[in-house]
C-alpha positions as a Markdown table, in Angstrom:
| # | Residue | x | y | z |
|---|---|---|---|---|
| 1 | Unk | 20.0 | 23.6 | -51.9 |
| 2 | Unk | 20.9 | 25.1 | -49.0 |
| 3 | Unk | 19.2 | 23.1 | -45.5 |
| 4 | Unk | 16.2 | 25.7 | -44.2 |
| 5 | Unk | 17.0 | 27.1 | -41.0 |
| 6 | Unk | 13.4 | 26.3 | -39.9 |
| 7 | Unk | 13.4 | 22.9 | -40.5 |
| 8 | Unk | 14.0 | 20.3 | -37.6 |
| 9 | Unk | 16.0 | 17.1 | -37.8 |
| 10 | Unk | 13.8 | 13.9 | -38.3 |
| 11 | Unk | 13.7 | 12.1 | -34.8 |
| 12 | Unk | 13.4 | 8.6 | -36.1 |
| 13 | Unk | 16.0 | 6.1 | -35.5 |
| 14 | Unk | 18.4 | 5.2 | -38.2 |
| 15 | Unk | 17.2 | 2.1 | -38.5 |
| 16 | Unk | 13.6 | 2.5 | -38.7 |
| 17 | Unk | 14.1 | 4.9 | -41.6 |
| 18 | Unk | 16.3 | 2.0 | -43.2 |
| 19 | Unk | 13.2 | -0.6 | -42.7 |
| 20 | Unk | 10.6 | 2.1 | -43.8 |
| 21 | Unk | 12.5 | 3.1 | -47.0 |
| 22 | Unk | 11.1 | 0.6 | -49.3 |
| 23 | Unk | 7.4 | 1.2 | -48.2 |
| 24 | Unk | 5.1 | 2.5 | -51.3 |
| 25 | Unk | 1.5 | 0.9 | -49.8 |
| 26 | Unk | 0.3 | 1.8 | -46.1 |
| 27 | Unk | -2.6 | -0.1 | -44.7 |
| 28 | Unk | -4.5 | 1.5 | -42.2 |
| 29 | Unk | -7.3 | 0.2 | -39.4 |
| 30 | Unk | -10.1 | 2.7 | -39.3 |
| 31 | Unk | -11.6 | 2.4 | -35.6 |
| 32 | Unk | -8.5 | 3.0 | -33.2 |
| 33 | Unk | -6.4 | 4.3 | -35.7 |
| 34 | Unk | -7.8 | 6.7 | -38.3 |
| 35 | Unk | -10.4 | 7.7 | -35.2 |
| 36 | Unk | -10.0 | 7.5 | -31.1 |
| 37 | Unk | -12.0 | 3.9 | -31.5 |
| 38 | Unk | -14.8 | 5.8 | -30.2 |
| 39 | Unk | -18.3 | 5.4 | -31.4 |
| 40 | Unk | -20.8 | 7.7 | -31.1 |
| 41 | Unk | -24.7 | 6.9 | -32.3 |
| 42 | Unk | -26.9 | 9.6 | -33.2 |
| 43 | Unk | -30.7 | 9.1 | -31.5 |
| 44 | Unk | -31.3 | 7.8 | -35.3 |
| 45 | Unk | -28.9 | 5.1 | -34.6 |
| 46 | Unk | -26.5 | 6.7 | -37.1 |
| 47 | Unk | -22.7 | 5.9 | -36.3 |
| 48 | Unk | -20.8 | 9.1 | -36.1 |
| 49 | Unk | -16.7 | 8.8 | -36.4 |
| 50 | Unk | -14.2 | 11.8 | -35.9 |
| 51 | Unk | -11.5 | 12.1 | -38.0 |
| 52 | Unk | -7.8 | 14.0 | -37.0 |
| 53 | Unk | -7.5 | 16.6 | -39.8 |
| 54 | Unk | -3.3 | 16.4 | -39.1 |
| 55 | Unk | -3.5 | 12.8 | -40.1 |
| 56 | Unk | -5.8 | 13.5 | -43.5 |
| 57 | Unk | -3.0 | 16.1 | -44.3 |
| 58 | Unk | -0.5 | 13.3 | -43.8 |
| 59 | Unk | -2.7 | 10.7 | -46.1 |
| 60 | Unk | -2.4 | 13.3 | -48.9 |
| 61 | Unk | 1.2 | 13.5 | -48.6 |
| 62 | Unk | 2.0 | 10.2 | -48.5 |
| 63 | Unk | -0.2 | 10.3 | -52.0 |
| 64 | Unk | 2.3 | 13.4 | -53.4 |
| 65 | Unk | 5.1 | 11.4 | -52.1 |
| 66 | Unk | 3.9 | 7.9 | -54.7 |
| 67 | Unk | 3.0 | 6.0 | -51.5 |
| 68 | Unk | -0.5 | 4.6 | -51.7 |
| 69 | Unk | -2.6 | 4.8 | -48.5 |
| 70 | Unk | -5.2 | 2.0 | -48.1 |
| 71 | Unk | -7.8 | 1.3 | -45.8 |
| 72 | Unk | -9.0 | -1.8 | -44.8 |
| 73 | Unk | -11.8 | -2.3 | -41.9 |
| 74 | Unk | -14.1 | -4.0 | -40.6 |
| 75 | Unk | -16.6 | -1.6 | -40.8 |
| 76 | Unk | -18.5 | 0.3 | -43.5 |
| 77 | Unk | -20.2 | 3.6 | -43.3 |
| 78 | Unk | -21.2 | 6.5 | -45.4 |
| 79 | Unk | -18.9 | 8.8 | -43.3 |
| 80 | Unk | -15.9 | 7.0 | -43.8 |
| 81 | Unk | -16.5 | 6.6 | -47.6 |
| 82 | Unk | -16.8 | 10.4 | -47.6 |
| 83 | Unk | -14.1 | 11.4 | -45.5 |
| 84 | Unk | -11.6 | 9.0 | -47.7 |
| 85 | Unk | -13.2 | 10.1 | -51.0 |
| 86 | Unk | -11.9 | 13.7 | -49.8 |
| 87 | Unk | -8.9 | 12.4 | -48.9 |
| 88 | Unk | -8.7 | 11.1 | -52.3 |
| 89 | Unk | -7.8 | 7.4 | -50.9 |
| 90 | Unk | -8.6 | 4.9 | -53.7 |
| 91 | Unk | -7.3 | 1.8 | -51.9 |
| 92 | Unk | -10.4 | 0.6 | -49.5 |
| 93 | Unk | -12.2 | -2.3 | -48.7 |
| 94 | Unk | -14.9 | -2.1 | -46.2 |
| 95 | Unk | -16.6 | -4.6 | -43.9 |
| 96 | Unk | -14.4 | -7.7 | -43.5 |
| 97 | Unk | -12.8 | -9.3 | -40.7 |
| 98 | Unk | -10.6 | -11.5 | -42.8 |
| 99 | Unk | -8.3 | -8.4 | -43.6 |
| 100 | Unk | -5.3 | -10.8 | -44.9 |
| 101 | Unk | -6.9 | -11.3 | -48.2 |
| 102 | Unk | -8.6 | -7.8 | -48.5 |
| 103 | Unk | -4.9 | -6.6 | -48.4 |
| 104 | Unk | -3.4 | -9.2 | -50.9 |
| 105 | Unk | -5.9 | -7.8 | -53.4 |
| 106 | Unk | -4.6 | -4.5 | -52.6 |
| 107 | Unk | -1.4 | -5.5 | -53.2 |
| 108 | Unk | -2.2 | -7.6 | -56.3 |
| 109 | Unk | -3.9 | -4.5 | -57.8 |
| 110 | Unk | -0.9 | -2.1 | -57.3 |
| 111 | Unk | 1.8 | -4.7 | -58.1 |
| 112 | Unk | 3.2 | -5.0 | -54.8 |
| 113 | Unk | 4.4 | -7.1 | -52.4 |
| 114 | Unk | 4.7 | -7.5 | -48.3 |
| 115 | Unk | 8.0 | -6.4 | -48.7 |
| 116 | Unk | 6.8 | -2.8 | -50.0 |
| 117 | Unk | 3.8 | -2.5 | -47.5 |
| 118 | Unk | 3.2 | -1.3 | -43.9 |
| 119 | Unk | 0.5 | -1.1 | -41.5 |
| 120 | Unk | -1.0 | 0.8 | -38.4 |
| 121 | Unk | -3.2 | -1.6 | -36.7 |
| 122 | Unk | -4.7 | -1.1 | -33.2 |
| 123 | Unk | -6.2 | -4.6 | -32.2 |
| 124 | Unk | -6.4 | -8.5 | -33.2 |
| 125 | Unk | -7.8 | -8.5 | -36.4 |
| 126 | Unk | -4.5 | -6.7 | -37.7 |
| 127 | Unk | -1.9 | -8.7 | -36.1 |
| 128 | Unk | -2.0 | -11.3 | -39.8 |
| 129 | Unk | -1.2 | -8.1 | -41.6 |
| 130 | Unk | 1.3 | -6.6 | -39.2 |
| 131 | Unk | 3.2 | -10.2 | -38.9 |
| 132 | Unk | 3.5 | -10.0 | -42.8 |
| 133 | Unk | 4.5 | -6.1 | -43.7 |
| 134 | Unk | 8.1 | -4.9 | -43.6 |
| 135 | Unk | 7.0 | -2.1 | -41.5 |
| 136 | Unk | 4.3 | -2.8 | -38.4 |
| 137 | Unk | 3.0 | 0.0 | -36.5 |
| 138 | Unk | 0.4 | 0.5 | -34.0 |
| 139 | Unk | -0.9 | 3.8 | -32.1 |
| 140 | Unk | 0.1 | 4.4 | -28.5 |
| 141 | Unk | -4.0 | 3.3 | -27.0 |
| 142 | Unk | -3.5 | -0.2 | -29.3 |
| 143 | Unk | -3.9 | -3.6 | -27.6 |
| 144 | Unk | -1.0 | -5.7 | -25.9 |
| 145 | Unk | -0.6 | -8.5 | -28.5 |
| 146 | Unk | -0.7 | -5.1 | -31.5 |
| 147 | Unk | 2.0 | -3.6 | -29.1 |
| 148 | Unk | 4.0 | -6.4 | -29.5 |
| 149 | Unk | 4.1 | -7.5 | -33.0 |
| 150 | Unk | 4.6 | -3.5 | -33.6 |
| 151 | Unk | 8.3 | -2.6 | -34.8 |
| 152 | Unk | 7.0 | 0.9 | -34.0 |
| 153 | Unk | 4.5 | 2.3 | -31.5 |
| 154 | Unk | 3.6 | 6.4 | -32.1 |
| 155 | Unk | 3.9 | 8.3 | -28.9 |
| 156 | Unk | 0.2 | 9.3 | -29.9 |
| 157 | Unk | -2.4 | 7.8 | -30.3 |
| 158 | Unk | -5.0 | 7.1 | -32.7 |
| 159 | Unk | -7.5 | 9.8 | -34.1 |
| 160 | Unk | -5.2 | 12.0 | -32.2 |
| 161 | Unk | -2.3 | 12.3 | -34.5 |
| 162 | Unk | -0.4 | 8.8 | -34.8 |
| 163 | Unk | -1.5 | 8.4 | -38.6 |
| 164 | Unk | 0.3 | 11.6 | -39.0 |
| 165 | Unk | 3.4 | 10.6 | -37.3 |
| 166 | Unk | 3.4 | 7.6 | -39.1 |
| 167 | Unk | 3.0 | 9.4 | -42.8 |
| 168 | Unk | 6.2 | 11.8 | -41.4 |
| 169 | Unk | 8.4 | 8.8 | -40.5 |
| 170 | Unk | 7.3 | 7.4 | -44.4 |
| 171 | Unk | 8.4 | 10.7 | -45.8 |
| 172 | Unk | 11.5 | 11.0 | -44.1 |
| 173 | Unk | 12.3 | 7.5 | -45.3 |
| 174 | Unk | 11.8 | 7.9 | -48.6 |
| 175 | Unk | 13.5 | 11.4 | -48.8 |
| 176 | Unk | 10.4 | 13.4 | -49.8 |
| 177 | Unk | 9.7 | 14.8 | -46.3 |
| 178 | Unk | 11.8 | 18.1 | -47.2 |
| 179 | Unk | 10.4 | 18.6 | -50.9 |
| 180 | Unk | 7.1 | 18.1 | -49.6 |
| 181 | Unk | 7.6 | 21.2 | -46.9 |
| 182 | Unk | 9.2 | 23.3 | -48.8 |
| 183 | Unk | 6.7 | 25.1 | -50.6 |
| 184 | Unk | 4.7 | 25.7 | -47.4 |
| 185 | Unk | 8.1 | 27.4 | -45.7 |
| 186 | Unk | 8.6 | 29.4 | -49.1 |
| 187 | Unk | 4.9 | 30.6 | -48.9 |
| 188 | Unk | 5.7 | 31.7 | -45.5 |
| 189 | Unk | 8.2 | 33.6 | -46.2 |
| 190 | Unk | 6.6 | 35.3 | -49.3 |
| 191 | Unk | 4.0 | 36.3 | -46.7 |
| 192 | Unk | 6.3 | 37.7 | -44.4 |
| 193 | Unk | 7.9 | 39.5 | -46.7 |
| 194 | Unk | 4.9 | 41.3 | -48.0 |
| 195 | Unk | 3.6 | 42.3 | -44.6 |
| 196 | Unk | 7.0 | 43.7 | -43.7 |
Protein backbone atom coordinates (compact mmCIF):
# COMPACT_ATOMS: atom_id res chain seq x y z
CA UNK A 1 0.00 0.00 0.00
CA UNK A 2 1.30 3.43 -0.95
CA UNK A 3 1.74 5.94 1.92
CA UNK A 4 -1.11 8.41 2.08
CA UNK A 5 0.08 11.99 1.40
CA UNK A 6 -2.29 13.29 4.11
CA UNK A 7 -0.79 11.05 6.78
CA UNK A 8 1.47 12.93 9.17
CA UNK A 9 4.36 10.99 10.74
CA UNK A 10 3.81 10.12 14.39
CA UNK A 11 5.24 12.63 16.83
CA UNK A 12 6.21 10.09 19.50
CA UNK A 13 9.81 9.20 20.37
CA UNK A 14 10.96 5.71 19.44
CA UNK A 15 11.70 4.66 23.04
CA UNK A 16 8.12 5.53 24.06
CA UNK A 17 6.65 3.56 21.14
CA UNK A 18 8.76 0.54 22.12
CA UNK A 19 7.56 0.81 25.72
CA UNK A 20 3.92 0.97 24.57
CA UNK A 21 4.09 -1.76 21.93
CA UNK A 22 2.96 -4.63 24.18
CA UNK A 23 0.07 -2.79 25.89
CA UNK A 24 -3.26 -4.63 25.70
CA UNK A 25 -5.18 -2.86 28.48
CA UNK A 26 -5.22 0.77 29.58
CA UNK A 27 -6.46 1.89 32.98
CA UNK A 28 -8.03 5.33 33.19
CA UNK A 29 -8.99 7.38 36.19
CA UNK A 30 -12.06 9.56 35.66
CA UNK A 31 -11.87 12.90 37.48
CA UNK A 32 -8.91 14.85 36.11
CA UNK A 33 -8.28 12.32 33.33
CA UNK A 34 -11.50 11.56 31.44
CA UNK A 35 -12.88 14.84 32.81
CA UNK A 36 -11.26 18.17 33.63
CA UNK A 37 -11.45 17.37 37.34
CA UNK A 38 -14.17 19.93 38.00
CA UNK A 39 -17.31 18.79 39.78
CA UNK A 40 -20.49 20.58 38.88
CA UNK A 41 -23.46 20.29 41.25
CA UNK A 42 -27.07 20.92 40.27
CA UNK A 43 -29.53 22.54 42.66
CA UNK A 44 -30.77 19.04 43.45
CA UNK A 45 -27.24 18.05 44.50
CA UNK A 46 -26.56 15.86 41.46
CA UNK A 47 -22.99 15.77 40.16
CA UNK A 48 -22.57 16.75 36.51
CA UNK A 49 -19.44 15.83 34.54
CA UNK A 50 -18.10 17.05 31.22
CA UNK A 51 -16.52 14.51 28.88
CA UNK A 52 -14.41 15.21 25.79
CA UNK A 53 -15.60 13.72 22.49
CA UNK A 54 -12.03 13.36 21.18
CA UNK A 55 -11.25 11.18 24.19
CA UNK A 56 -14.41 9.16 23.60
CA UNK A 57 -13.52 8.42 19.99
CA UNK A 58 -10.02 7.46 21.09
CA UNK A 59 -11.46 4.86 23.48
CA UNK A 60 -13.52 3.41 20.63
CA UNK A 61 -10.43 3.26 18.42
CA UNK A 62 -8.48 1.43 21.12
CA UNK A 63 -11.14 -1.26 21.19
CA UNK A 64 -10.98 -1.60 17.41
CA UNK A 65 -7.22 -2.12 17.76
CA UNK A 66 -7.70 -4.90 20.33
CA UNK A 67 -6.63 -2.78 23.30
CA UNK A 68 -9.10 -2.79 26.20
CA UNK A 69 -9.87 0.50 27.93
CA UNK A 70 -10.59 -0.01 31.63
CA UNK A 71 -11.83 2.50 34.20
CA UNK A 72 -10.92 2.32 37.87
CA UNK A 73 -12.36 5.22 39.81
CA UNK A 74 -13.13 6.34 43.33
CA UNK A 75 -16.46 7.79 42.26
CA UNK A 76 -19.65 6.36 40.87
CA UNK A 77 -22.45 8.13 39.05
CA UNK A 78 -25.20 7.41 36.57
CA UNK A 79 -23.77 9.85 33.98
CA UNK A 80 -20.37 8.14 34.14
CA UNK A 81 -21.89 4.69 33.72
CA UNK A 82 -23.99 5.94 30.81
CA UNK A 83 -20.98 7.49 29.07
CA UNK A 84 -18.90 4.33 29.43
CA UNK A 85 -21.80 2.25 28.15
CA UNK A 86 -22.13 4.54 25.11
CA UNK A 87 -18.42 4.04 24.41
CA UNK A 88 -18.57 0.27 24.81
CA UNK A 89 -16.16 0.22 27.76
CA UNK A 90 -16.76 -3.14 29.42
CA UNK A 91 -14.10 -3.15 32.11
CA UNK A 92 -14.91 -0.69 34.90
CA UNK A 93 -14.78 -0.67 38.69
CA UNK A 94 -16.50 2.20 40.46
CA UNK A 95 -16.33 3.64 43.95
CA UNK A 96 -12.96 2.27 45.02
CA UNK A 97 -10.09 4.21 46.59
CA UNK A 98 -7.94 1.05 46.71
CA UNK A 99 -7.30 0.81 43.00
CA UNK A 100 -4.58 -1.85 42.99
CA UNK A 101 -6.79 -4.90 43.74
CA UNK A 102 -9.45 -3.49 41.41
CA UNK A 103 -6.97 -3.25 38.55
CA UNK A 104 -5.58 -6.70 39.35
CA UNK A 105 -9.07 -8.18 39.09
CA UNK A 106 -9.46 -6.64 35.62
CA UNK A 107 -6.09 -8.05 34.57
CA UNK A 108 -7.13 -11.47 35.85
CA UNK A 109 -10.44 -11.26 33.97
CA UNK A 110 -8.63 -10.39 30.73
CA UNK A 111 -5.82 -12.92 31.27
CA UNK A 112 -3.18 -10.18 31.14
CA UNK A 113 -0.38 -9.00 33.44
CA UNK A 114 1.18 -5.69 34.40
CA UNK A 115 3.71 -5.89 31.56
CA UNK A 116 0.77 -5.53 29.15
CA UNK A 117 -0.87 -2.62 30.99
CA UNK A 118 -0.76 1.16 30.73
CA UNK A 119 -2.38 3.77 32.92
CA UNK A 120 -3.26 7.43 32.88
CA UNK A 121 -3.62 8.83 36.38
CA UNK A 122 -3.57 12.29 37.85
CA UNK A 123 -3.51 11.97 41.65
CA UNK A 124 -2.13 9.87 44.49
CA UNK A 125 -4.70 7.03 44.38
CA UNK A 126 -3.37 6.22 40.88
CA UNK A 127 0.28 5.92 41.97
CA UNK A 128 0.20 2.20 42.91
CA UNK A 129 -0.93 1.39 39.36
CA UNK A 130 1.51 3.83 37.81
CA UNK A 131 4.37 2.10 39.64
CA UNK A 132 3.38 -1.33 38.23
CA UNK A 133 2.20 -0.70 34.67
CA UNK A 134 4.57 -1.07 31.74
CA UNK A 135 3.57 2.44 30.65
CA UNK A 136 2.55 5.11 33.17
CA UNK A 137 1.14 8.35 31.81
CA UNK A 138 -0.19 11.52 33.36
CA UNK A 139 -2.12 14.42 31.89
CA UNK A 140 -0.51 17.86 31.92
CA UNK A 141 -2.67 18.93 34.89
CA UNK A 142 -1.70 15.97 37.11
CA UNK A 143 -0.30 16.29 40.61
CA UNK A 144 3.48 16.67 40.79
CA UNK A 145 3.95 13.18 42.29
CA UNK A 146 2.11 11.57 39.38
CA UNK A 147 4.14 13.57 36.89
CA UNK A 148 7.32 12.41 38.65
CA UNK A 149 6.25 8.76 38.31
CA UNK A 150 5.07 9.02 34.70
CA UNK A 151 6.98 7.66 31.73
CA UNK A 152 5.13 10.24 29.65
CA UNK A 153 3.16 13.40 30.43
CA UNK A 154 0.70 14.43 27.74
CA UNK A 155 0.85 18.00 26.43
CA UNK A 156 -2.90 18.36 27.00
CA UNK A 157 -4.80 18.38 30.29
CA UNK A 158 -7.30 15.82 31.51
CA UNK A 159 -10.75 16.26 30.01
CA UNK A 160 -9.22 18.29 27.19
CA UNK A 161 -7.77 15.64 24.89
CA UNK A 162 -5.08 14.02 27.07
CA UNK A 163 -6.78 10.62 26.83
CA UNK A 164 -6.90 10.90 23.04
CA UNK A 165 -3.18 11.65 22.97
CA UNK A 166 -2.50 8.44 24.90
CA UNK A 167 -4.84 6.53 22.60
CA UNK A 168 -2.97 7.87 19.57
CA UNK A 169 0.35 6.82 21.11
CA UNK A 170 -0.93 3.29 21.67
CA UNK A 171 -2.39 3.07 18.16
CA UNK A 172 0.96 4.12 16.69
CA UNK A 173 2.85 1.69 18.93
CA UNK A 174 0.58 -1.21 17.95
CA UNK A 175 0.88 -0.38 14.26
CA UNK A 176 -2.89 0.21 14.04
CA UNK A 177 -3.06 3.99 13.59
CA UNK A 178 -2.81 4.09 9.79
CA UNK A 179 -5.20 1.15 9.33
CA UNK A 180 -7.85 2.81 11.48
CA UNK A 181 -7.34 6.23 9.90
CA UNK A 182 -7.44 5.04 6.28
CA UNK A 183 -11.23 4.54 5.95
CA UNK A 184 -11.80 8.14 7.04
CA UNK A 185 -9.37 9.43 4.42
CA UNK A 186 -10.85 7.26 1.68
CA UNK A 187 -14.36 8.38 2.61
CA UNK A 188 -13.18 11.98 2.48
CA UNK A 189 -11.59 11.55 -0.95
CA UNK A 190 -14.74 9.85 -2.27
CA UNK A 191 -16.87 12.76 -1.04
CA UNK A 192 -14.53 15.26 -2.69
CA UNK A 193 -14.72 13.36 -6.01
CA UNK A 194 -18.54 13.29 -5.87
CA UNK A 195 -18.71 17.02 -5.10
CA UNK A 196 -16.22 18.04 -7.82
